[in-house]
C-alpha positions as CSV (number, residue, x, y, z in Angstrom):
1,X,-19.7,30.4,40.0
2,X,-19.8,28.0,42.9
3,X,-16.7,25.9,43.5
4,X,-18.0,22.7,41.9
5,X,-19.4,24.0,38.5
6,X,-15.9,26.1,38.3
7,X,-13.9,23.0,39.0
8,X,-15.8,20.9,36.6
9,X,-15.6,23.7,33.9
10,X,-11.7,23.8,34.6
11,X,-11.3,20.1,34.3
12,X,-13.5,20.0,31.2
13,X,-11.6,22.8,29.6
14,X,-8.0,21.3,30.3
15,X,-9.1,17.9,29.1
16,X,-10.5,19.1,26.0
17,X,-7.3,21.1,25.2
18,X,-5.3,17.9,25.9
19,X,-7.1,15.9,23.3
20,X,-5.2,17.5,20.1
21,X,-2.0,16.7,21.5
22,X,-2.8,13.2,22.6
23,X,-4.9,11.9,19.8
24,X,-2.1,11.8,17.4
25,X,0.1,9.8,19.7
26,X,-2.8,7.4,20.4
27,X,-3.6,7.0,16.6
28,X,0.0,6.2,16.0
29,X,0.3,3.6,18.8
30,X,-3.0,2.0,17.6
31,X,-1.7,1.6,14.0
32,X,0.6,-1.2,15.3
33,X,-2.5,-3.2,16.2
34,X,-2.9,-4.0,12.6
35,X,0.4,-3.6,10.7
36,X,0.4,-3.8,6.9
37,X,2.6,-6.6,6.3
38,X,3.9,-6.1,2.8
39,X,4.4,-2.5,3.2
40,X,6.0,-2.6,6.6
41,X,8.3,-5.2,5.4
42,X,9.5,-3.1,2.8
43,X,9.8,-0.3,5.2
44,X,11.6,-2.5,7.7
45,X,14.3,-3.7,5.0
46,X,14.7,-0.8,3.0
47,X,13.8,2.4,4.6
48,X,13.8,2.0,8.4
49,X,17.4,1.3,8.8
50,X,18.4,4.2,6.5
51,X,16.2,6.8,7.9
52,X,17.0,5.8,11.5
53,X,20.7,6.2,10.8
54,X,20.5,9.5,9.0
55,X,18.1,10.8,11.7
56,X,20.4,9.9,14.6
57,X,23.5,11.2,12.8
58,X,21.9,14.4,11.9
59,X,20.7,14.7,15.5
60,X,24.3,14.1,16.7
61,X,25.9,16.5,14.3
62,X,23.5,19.4,14.7
63,X,23.6,19.0,18.6
64,X,27.2,19.0,18.7
65,X,27.6,22.0,16.3
66,X,25.0,24.3,17.9
67,X,26.2,23.3,21.4
68,X,29.8,24.4,20.6
69,X,28.9,27.3,18.3
70,X,26.1,28.8,20.7
71,X,28.1,28.6,23.8
72,X,31.2,30.0,22.3
73,X,29.5,33.0,20.9
74,X,27.5,33.3,23.9
75,X,30.6,33.7,26.1
76,X,32.4,35.9,23.5
77,X,29.5,38.5,23.6
78,X,28.8,38.2,27.4
79,X,32.5,38.2,28.7
80,X,34.2,40.4,26.2
81,X,34.3,43.8,24.9
82,X,35.2,44.0,21.4
83,X,34.2,46.4,18.3
84,X,30.6,45.8,17.1
85,X,29.7,43.8,20.4
86,X,26.6,45.8,21.0
87,X,25.5,45.0,17.5
88,X,26.3,41.3,17.5
89,X,24.5,40.9,20.9
90,X,21.2,41.0,19.2
91,X,21.9,40.3,15.5
92,X,23.3,36.9,16.4
93,X,19.8,35.9,17.1
94,X,18.5,37.0,13.5
95,X,18.8,33.6,12.1
96,X,15.8,32.5,14.2
97,X,13.6,34.6,11.8
98,X,14.8,32.4,8.7
99,X,12.9,29.0,8.2
100,X,15.3,26.4,7.8
101,X,13.9,25.4,4.4
102,X,14.6,28.9,3.3
103,X,18.0,28.6,4.1
104,X,18.4,25.3,2.5
105,X,16.9,26.7,-0.7
106,X,19.5,29.6,-0.7
107,X,22.5,27.2,0.0
108,X,21.3,24.8,-2.7
109,X,21.0,27.3,-5.3
110,X,24.4,29.0,-4.5
111,X,26.6,25.9,-3.6
112,X,25.2,23.2,-6.0
113,X,27.3,22.1,-8.6
114,X,25.8,24.3,-11.4
115,X,25.5,27.2,-8.8
116,X,27.5,30.5,-9.0
117,X,30.1,29.8,-6.4
118,X,31.1,26.4,-7.9
119,X,31.1,27.6,-11.4
120,X,33.3,30.6,-10.6
121,X,35.8,28.1,-8.8
122,X,35.9,25.9,-11.9
123,X,36.7,28.9,-14.2
124,X,39.3,30.2,-11.7
125,X,40.9,27.2,-10.5
126,X,40.2,24.5,-13.1
127,X,37.4,22.0,-13.9
128,X,38.6,19.6,-11.4
129,X,37.8,21.9,-8.2
130,X,34.3,21.2,-6.5
131,X,33.0,21.6,-3.0
132,X,31.5,18.9,-1.1
133,X,27.8,18.3,-2.1
134,X,25.5,20.8,-0.3
135,X,22.6,18.3,-1.0
136,X,23.8,15.6,1.7
137,X,23.7,14.8,5.1
138,X,26.5,17.1,5.9
139,X,24.9,19.9,4.0
140,X,21.7,19.7,6.0
141,X,23.5,19.5,9.4
142,X,25.1,22.7,8.4
143,X,22.0,24.4,7.4
144,X,20.2,23.3,10.6
145,X,23.1,24.4,12.6
146,X,23.2,27.9,11.4
147,X,19.3,28.2,11.8
148,X,19.2,26.8,15.3
149,X,22.5,27.7,17.2
150,X,20.6,31.0,18.6
151,X,18.6,28.8,20.9
152,X,21.8,27.7,22.7
153,X,23.3,31.3,22.3
154,X,20.5,32.9,23.8
155,X,20.0,30.6,26.8
156,X,23.7,30.3,27.5
157,X,24.2,34.1,27.4
158,X,21.5,34.7,29.8
159,X,22.9,32.1,32.0
160,X,26.4,33.7,31.9
161,X,25.0,37.2,32.5
162,X,22.6,36.1,35.3
163,X,25.1,34.4,37.7
164,X,28.4,35.0,36.2
165,X,29.5,38.1,38.0
166,X,29.5,36.4,41.6
167,X,30.8,33.2,40.3
168,X,33.5,34.8,38.4
169,X,34.6,36.9,41.4
170,X,34.5,33.8,43.7
171,X,36.7,31.7,41.2
172,X,39.3,34.4,40.8
173,X,39.6,34.9,44.7
174,X,40.4,31.2,44.8
175,X,43.3,31.7,42.4
176,X,41.9,31.0,39.0
177,X,42.6,32.9,36.0
178,X,39.6,34.0,33.8
179,X,40.0,31.0,31.3
180,X,40.1,28.6,34.1
181,X,37.2,30.4,36.0
182,X,35.1,29.9,32.9
183,X,36.1,26.4,32.3
184,X,35.6,25.0,35.8
185,X,32.9,27.4,37.3
186,X,31.0,29.2,34.9
187,X,30.3,26.8,32.2
188,X,29.3,24.0,34.7
189,X,26.7,26.2,36.2
190,X,25.7,27.1,32.9
191,X,25.3,23.7,31.8
192,X,21.5,23.1,32.5
193,X,20.6,26.4,30.2
194,X,23.0,24.8,27.3
195,X,21.5,21.4,27.7
196,X,18.1,23.2,27.5
197,X,19.0,25.1,24.5
198,X,20.5,21.7,22.9
199,X,17.3,20.0,23.8
200,X,15.3,22.6,21.8
201,X,17.7,22.2,18.9
202,X,17.2,18.4,18.9
203,X,13.5,18.7,18.9
204,X,13.4,21.0,16.0
205,X,15.9,18.8,14.1
206,X,13.7,15.8,14.7
207,X,10.7,17.9,13.5
208,X,12.2,19.2,10.4
209,X,11.0,18.4,7.2
210,X,11.8,21.3,4.8
211,X,15.6,21.2,5.1
212,X,15.9,17.4,4.7
213,X,13.5,17.4,1.8
214,X,15.2,20.3,-0.1
215,X,18.6,18.8,0.4
216,X,17.4,15.0,-0.4
217,X,18.2,13.6,2.9
218,X,16.2,10.7,4.0
219,X,14.9,10.9,7.6
220,X,11.9,9.9,9.4
221,X,9.9,13.0,8.5
222,X,10.5,12.5,4.7
223,X,9.7,8.8,5.0
224,X,6.4,9.4,6.7
225,X,5.5,11.9,3.8
226,X,6.4,9.3,1.2
227,X,4.5,6.6,3.0
228,X,1.3,8.7,2.7
229,X,1.7,10.4,-0.5
230,X,3.9,8.0,-2.3
231,X,2.5,4.4,-1.2
232,X,-1.0,5.8,-0.3
233,X,-0.9,4.0,3.2
234,X,-2.1,6.0,6.1
235,X,-1.3,2.9,8.3
236,X,2.3,2.7,7.2
237,X,2.7,6.4,7.8
238,X,1.1,6.1,11.2
239,X,3.7,3.3,12.1
240,X,6.5,5.5,11.0
241,X,5.3,8.4,13.0
242,X,4.8,6.2,16.3
243,X,8.6,5.5,15.9
244,X,9.5,9.0,15.4
245,X,7.2,10.3,18.2
246,X,8.6,7.6,20.5
247,X,12.1,9.0,19.6
248,X,11.0,12.7,20.2
249,X,9.4,11.8,23.6
250,X,12.4,9.8,24.6
251,X,14.6,12.8,23.9
252,X,12.7,14.9,25.9
253,X,13.1,12.5,28.9
254,X,16.7,12.3,28.5
255,X,17.1,16.1,28.4
256,X,15.2,16.3,31.5
257,X,17.3,13.8,33.2
258,X,20.4,15.2,32.2
259,X,19.3,18.5,33.8
260,X,18.0,16.7,36.8
261,X,15.9,19.8,37.8
262,X,19.2,21.6,38.4
263,X,19.0,25.4,37.8
264,X,21.7,28.1,38.2
265,X,23.3,29.4,41.2
266,X,21.7,32.7,41.5
267,X,18.7,33.3,39.4
268,X,18.7,37.0,39.8
269,X,21.2,39.2,38.5
270,X,24.0,40.0,40.9
271,X,25.7,42.8,39.1
272,X,27.0,43.2,35.6
273,X,29.4,40.5,34.4
274,X,32.9,42.1,34.1
275,X,33.8,42.0,30.4
276,X,37.4,41.7,29.3
277,X,38.3,44.4,26.7
278,X,40.0,42.7,23.8
279,X,42.6,44.6,21.9
280,X,44.6,44.3,18.8
281,X,44.6,40.9,17.2
282,X,42.2,39.4,19.7
283,X,39.8,42.2,19.0
284,X,40.0,41.7,15.3
285,X,39.5,38.0,15.7
286,X,36.5,38.4,18.0
287,X,34.7,40.7,15.5
288,X,35.7,38.7,12.5
289,X,34.5,35.4,14.0
290,X,31.1,36.9,14.9
291,X,30.8,38.7,11.6
292,X,31.4,35.5,9.6
293,X,28.8,33.5,11.6
294,X,26.2,36.3,11.3
295,X,27.2,36.7,7.4
296,X,26.8,32.9,6.5
297,X,23.6,32.5,8.7
298,X,21.8,35.6,7.6
299,X,23.3,38.5,5.8
300,X,24.6,36.5,2.7
301,X,21.4,34.3,2.3
302,X,19.2,37.4,2.6
303,X,21.3,39.2,0.0
304,X,21.1,36.4,-2.2
305,X,17.3,36.1,-1.7
306,X,16.7,39.6,-2.4
307,X,18.8,39.4,-5.6
308,X,16.9,36.5,-6.7
309,X,13.4,37.9,-5.9
310,X,14.3,41.4,-7.8
311,X,15.5,39.1,-10.8
312,X,12.1,37.4,-10.9
313,X,9.6,39.8,-9.6
314,X,8.6,41.1,-12.9
315,X,7.4,37.7,-14.1
316,X,6.3,36.0,-10.9
317,X,4.7,38.9,-9.0
318,X,1.2,38.3,-10.2
319,X,-2.3,37.8,-9.0
320,X,-1.7,34.2,-8.0
321,X,1.5,35.2,-5.9
322,X,-0.6,37.7,-3.9
323,X,-3.2,35.0,-3.3
324,X,-0.4,32.8,-1.9
325,X,0.5,35.8,0.5
326,X,-3.0,36.4,1.4
327,X,-3.8,32.7,2.4
328,X,-0.5,32.8,4.5
329,X,-1.5,35.7,6.3
330,X,-5.1,34.9,6.9
331,X,-4.1,31.2,7.9
332,X,-1.7,32.5,10.4
333,X,-3.8,35.2,11.9
334,X,-6.6,32.9,12.2
335,X,-4.7,30.1,13.6
336,X,-2.8,32.5,16.2
337,X,-6.4,33.6,17.2
338,X,-7.4,30.0,18.0
339,X,-4.2,29.1,19.7
340,X,-4.0,32.3,21.8
341,X,-7.8,31.9,22.8
342,X,-7.2,28.3,23.6
343,X,-3.9,29.5,25.7
344,X,-6.1,32.0,27.8
345,X,-8.6,29.3,28.6
346,X,-5.7,26.8,29.5
347,X,-4.1,29.3,31.7
348,X,-7.1,30.7,33.3
349,X,-8.4,27.1,34.0
350,X,-5.2,26.2,35.8
351,X,-5.2,29.4,37.8
352,X,-8.6,28.5,39.1
353,X,-7.8,25.0,39.9
354,X,-4.3,24.2,41.2
355,X,-4.7,20.5,41.8
356,X,-1.5,18.4,41.0
357,X,-3.4,15.9,38.8
358,X,-4.9,18.9,36.9
359,X,-1.7,20.7,36.4
360,X,-0.2,17.3,35.1
361,X,-3.1,17.2,32.6
362,X,-2.3,20.9,31.5
363,X,1.2,19.7,30.8
364,X,-0.1,17.0,28.5
365,X,-1.9,19.7,26.6
366,X,1.3,21.4,25.7
367,X,3.5,18.3,24.9
368,X,2.5,18.6,21.1
369,X,5.5,21.0,20.9
370,X,7.8,18.2,21.4
371,X,6.2,16.1,18.5
372,X,7.1,16.6,15.0
373,X,4.6,18.2,12.6
374,X,4.5,15.3,10.4
375,X,3.4,13.1,13.5
376,X,0.7,15.4,14.2
377,X,-0.6,15.8,10.6
378,X,-0.7,12.0,10.1
379,X,-2.1,11.1,13.4
380,X,-5.0,13.6,13.4
381,X,-5.8,12.6,9.8
382,X,-6.9,9.2,10.6
383,X,-9.4,9.9,13.6
384,X,-10.8,13.0,11.5
385,X,-11.2,10.5,8.5
386,X,-13.0,8.0,10.8
387,X,-15.2,10.6,12.2
388,X,-16.0,11.9,8.8
389,X,-17.0,8.3,7.7
390,X,-19.2,7.7,10.6
391,X,-21.1,11.0,10.1
392,X,-21.6,10.1,6.4
393,X,-22.9,6.6,7.4
394,X,-25.4,8.2,9.9
395,X,-26.6,10.7,7.2
396,X,-26.7,8.1,4.6
397,X,-29.1,6.1,6.9
398,X,-31.1,9.0,7.9
399,X,-31.8,10.5,4.2
400,X,-30.7,7.8,1.7
401,X,-29.5,9.0,-1.7
402,X,-30.2,12.7,-1.1
403,X,-27.9,12.6,2.2
404,X,-25.5,15.7,2.2
405,X,-21.8,14.8,1.6
406,X,-19.4,15.4,4.4
407,X,-15.6,16.2,3.9
408,X,-14.0,16.9,7.2
409,X,-10.8,15.8,6.1
410,X,-10.9,18.1,3.0
411,X,-11.2,21.2,5.0
412,X,-9.1,23.3,7.4
413,X,-10.3,21.5,10.5
414,X,-7.4,18.9,10.6
415,X,-4.9,21.7,9.9
416,X,-6.1,23.9,12.9
417,X,-6.5,21.3,15.3
418,X,-2.7,20.3,14.5
419,X,-1.8,23.9,14.8
420,X,-3.5,23.8,18.2
421,X,-1.6,20.8,19.2
422,X,1.7,21.9,18.0
423,X,1.8,25.7,19.1
424,X,-0.3,25.6,22.3
425,X,2.8,25.6,24.2
426,X,4.1,28.6,22.4
427,X,0.8,30.7,23.3
428,X,0.6,29.3,27.0
429,X,4.2,30.6,27.9
430,X,3.4,34.3,27.9
431,X,-0.2,33.9,29.0
432,X,0.7,32.0,32.0
433,X,3.6,34.2,32.7
434,X,1.2,37.3,32.5
435,X,-1.3,35.7,34.9
436,X,1.4,35.0,37.4
437,X,2.2,38.6,37.5
438,X,-1.5,39.3,38.5
439,X,-1.8,38.9,42.5
440,X,-4.3,36.6,43.6
441,X,-5.4,39.5,46.1
442,X,-7.1,41.2,43.1
443,X,-9.1,38.0,42.4
444,X,-10.4,38.1,46.0
445,X,-11.1,41.7,45.6
446,X,-13.0,41.2,42.5
447,X,-15.0,38.4,44.2
448,X,-16.1,40.6,46.9
449,X,-17.3,43.1,44.4
450,X,-19.4,40.5,42.6
451,X,-17.1,39.6,39.6
452,X,-16.9,35.8,39.4
453,X,-15.9,33.3,36.7
454,X,-16.0,34.6,33.1
455,X,-16.9,38.1,34.3
456,X,-13.8,38.2,36.4
457,X,-11.9,37.2,33.5
458,X,-13.4,39.9,31.2
459,X,-13.3,42.6,33.5
460,X,-10.1,42.0,35.5
461,X,-7.7,39.8,33.8
462,X,-8.0,40.6,30.1
463,X,-7.3,44.3,30.6
464,X,-4.0,43.4,32.5
465,X,-3.2,40.6,30.0
466,X,-3.1,42.6,26.8
467,X,0.5,42.8,26.5
468,X,1.1,39.1,27.0
469,X,-1.8,38.0,24.8
470,X,-0.2,40.3,22.0
471,X,3.3,38.8,22.8
472,X,1.6,35.4,22.4
473,X,-0.2,36.3,19.1
474,X,2.9,37.4,17.6
475,X,5.2,34.4,18.4
476,X,2.4,32.2,17.2
477,X,1.8,34.3,13.9
478,X,5.4,34.1,13.1
479,X,5.6,30.2,13.7
480,X,2.6,29.6,11.5
481,X,3.9,31.9,8.8
482,X,7.0,29.5,8.3
483,X,5.4,26.2,9.4
484,X,5.5,23.8,6.7
485,X,4.8,20.0,7.3
486,X,1.4,20.5,8.9
487,X,0.0,22.9,6.2
488,X,1.6,20.7,3.3
489,X,0.2,17.5,4.6
490,X,-3.3,18.6,5.7
491,X,-4.3,21.5,3.4
492,X,-7.2,21.3,1.4
493,X,-6.6,20.4,-2.6
494,X,-5.2,23.6,-4.2
495,X,-4.7,25.6,-1.1
496,X,-1.3,27.0,-1.4
497,X,0.5,29.3,1.0
498,X,4.1,30.9,0.8
499,X,5.6,28.0,2.7
500,X,4.0,25.5,0.5
501,X,5.2,27.6,-2.7
502,X,8.8,27.5,-1.4
503,X,8.6,23.8,-0.9
504,X,7.2,23.3,-4.4
505,X,9.7,25.6,-6.0
506,X,12.5,23.8,-4.1
507,X,11.3,20.4,-5.1
508,X,11.4,21.5,-8.9
509,X,14.8,22.8,-8.5
510,X,13.5,26.3,-9.0
511,X,15.8,27.8,-6.3
512,X,15.6,31.4,-7.7
513,X,11.9,31.5,-8.1
514,X,11.5,30.4,-4.4
515,X,13.0,33.7,-3.3
516,X,9.9,35.8,-3.6
517,X,7.8,33.7,-0.8
518,X,11.1,33.3,1.0
519,X,11.7,37.1,1.4
520,X,8.1,37.6,2.6
521,X,8.4,34.9,5.4
522,X,11.6,36.2,6.7
523,X,10.4,39.8,6.6
524,X,7.6,38.9,8.8
525,X,9.8,37.1,11.3
526,X,12.6,39.7,11.6
527,X,11.1,42.3,13.8
528,X,9.5,39.8,16.5
529,X,13.1,38.3,16.7
530,X,14.8,41.6,17.1
531,X,12.3,42.5,19.9
532,X,12.8,39.0,21.6
533,X,16.7,39.7,21.2
534,X,16.5,43.0,22.9
535,X,14.3,41.8,25.8
536,X,15.7,38.5,26.7
537,X,19.5,39.2,26.4
538,X,19.2,42.4,28.1
539,X,20.6,44.5,25.3
540,X,20.3,48.2,26.3
């Protein structure tokens, strides 16, 4: 392929892939051009102040808890030797496999006023004893913190282990003890990694719908859902989505400004971080703390889920349930195929053309990961519906009463486009990393042998990218298996998946019956998380 057509194809591919991410943002912004007065007045007076306060407070609570908990666990595992450390090193990442709404279902069923724990407490200590309500802002913050602290733990631990040995040695030669060296040297150097982890936590908290819906907490995501399905106002939903998207993008900007482009001092490992061997009461306390966090965030919830699943398997495990599972797997598999194929096109186009403005356009294509799923669902529905109306009008003019009916918004089209916008960043990470490991000398050698354009991709790059493509497919598949807001808001009528089933059971208060689909969703996510833990955190 000659340079000019190659450049045009690369630009066209990247621009086309940027459309799914940018279209919802444009749709949400344009909704303010014609606001619905009465509905928006109601939202402004009775909804917006409450959901804004709840969303901001939830963000602050979850960011604070995950920042402290993730950093403390990372330093405990990276800098100390204690009984069970080699297990906790990877096991503390297991909560990543549990969707937030699944953990919310377990906590609500177990800790609610009529749940087993509070019932036992009343029987043992008297009827006046009761725990704080789990269906509250504090309960949602607790659940989200337990689900999301592994982001901070993973990045902070890598930061400590990557540059910690040399930094710790230098600090101790200056007369600092180990505690002072951690506080004054290691922690400041790890701050960019911790900030990045907290930034991911904040994005996930803003995007969350399942936890806050299950625990009856009003945030922007639930307000968008009610505006669309309760008030039947796509315009009001788009306006709320615009506010949430602005908040999410502002959060990304603040996180980047706080990091200021800084990295660690020493990006390559400079020797193993010397671990302090804990003995006696300190070793017991370290094992106890790590065990308690792992038990509350993963072991006990999974045990409760399995107990409920076994209890209701005989009555619920029927052909309809297997249909839910089949749809979930088929949807996740086909969605991961679409996303990974798009990620391959995206990465290869940017490899062919490295112009700065095209690289910027490529980054716009992946900005959807920072945009909540509810915003993508609502923002894409409106243009798809408008396209459907335009096509139907053209067909009516051409064929009259015998014109075929078009139902684009009633198909999987909107769902897959939203998936592409949301998860393209997940797919491009492994693909771009794999492409960077292929030296450009190989491209030049292939060109001398006559392999150009798509032929070079097929004969040279694809065989070398098999591992990266598989990793991308697994990551996207797991994300799609547990994805809720996009599937819930854009699925065709009657199209239920495991995630939708969990949400519907939780909405009806059927906590125990939500266990069966929850167990399968978690089972699918555990193995990739274990493999990620062993690879990223350098566990032998």
